[in-house]
N, C-alpha and C positions, 0 to 999 in steps of 0.2 A: 504494500500500500504506500503510495507516495504522499508527500506533504507539500502543499503549495504555500509560499510566503510572498505576499505583495511587497513591492519595493518601488524605487524611483529609477528611471532610466538615466544613465549618464552618457554612455557610449553604445551605439546600436550593435545588434548582433545577437546570435543565439549559438550556444555550444554546450556540450555535455562533457564532464570529466570528473576526475578524482579530486576531492578537496584537500587542501592543506590549510590549516587553521592556526592563527596566532592571536593572543590577547595583547601583543605588543604592537604599537604603531611601527611602521617600517619606513626607512629612508632608502631610496634606491641609489642615491649618490653616496658611495662609500659603504653602503650596506649590502648591496647585491652586486656580484660580479657579472657584468653584462655579457661576457664571453661564455660563461658556463651556466648562468642562472642560479648559482649557489649563493646563499646568504652568507656573507663574510663578516658581518658585524658580530664580534665575539660576545657582545652583551645581549644579543637578540635571542629570543626563545627558539627561533628557527635556525640558529647558527649551524652552518655546515650542511643544511638541507637544500635540496634543489626545488625551485618553484616552477621550472620549465614544464609546460603543458599541464599544469595543475590549475584548479579553480582556487585562486588565492583569496582567502577570507581574512580580513583585517579590520581592526576598529577604525583606523584612519592612517593617513600617510603623515610624513614629517620631513623636514629637511629643506634643502636648497631647491630652487626652481630648476636647476640643472637635472634634478631627478626625472623630470618629464622627458628630457632628451635621453636619459639612460634607459627608460622604458622603451622609447622609440628604437634605440640602439639594440636592445634585447629582441625586439620584434624583427629587426633586420637580420640579427644573428640566429633567429629561430630558437631563442632561449627564454622567451617571454612566457608568462602565464597564459592559459587559454582564455581566462576571464578573471575579473576582479570584483569581489563583493566587499563593500566597505560599510561599516556601521554608519559612519559620518564622513563622506567624501570631502576632500579639500582640493584646491585648484591644482596642486602639483601632480598628483596621481590622476586626477580627472583629465587634465590636458594630455598627459602621457598616454592614457588609454585612448583618447580621441584621435590623436595624431598617429597612433599605432594600430588603430582599428581593432582594439581589443574590447570585447563586450564588457561593460561595467555598469553596476547598479549600486545604489546606496539606500539609506533610510528604510531598511526592511522592517516589516511588522514583527518585531521580536529581537531579542539579543542574539544576533546571528553567530557570534563567536562562542556562545554556549549551547546553541541549538544544533549546530553542525559539528561533526567530528572529522578528524583526519581520515582520509580514504573513503568517506561517504561519496556515493555517486550523485553528482549535482548537475542539474540543467539550469543554466542562466539564460533566460529569454528577456534580454533588455528591451526589445521592441514591445513586448507585452507587459513589461515591468513585473516579471514573475521569476521567482527562484523555486525550483522543484527539487526536493530531496527524494531521489528515486529508490 
């Protein structure tokens, strides 16, 4: 039985994949290696884990505006997440998702970082403003 969660569209698109969840905000500039998709911030909960081809679930982003370009660089390197779900999106990650054509949503109906677990199969349908836990 699947669970649907309403949300807000940030960047269009629809994709399905495996979730990777963190309760820590993430900075792409200096926090994620754009060549490998591995979290390199030693203080981050996801340190040494790969976010490539995952549905990245985060409370928010943080850091420099250059983080938007790092997300774009990851998309060009095929190391980007398949989609991003943010509890509360901020401009850095939103712009990165938009210019990289990565589906992104925020403002879900519920505390998404506690509702979804690592490796859950998730569908992000930004066009319909819907997250589905399959």
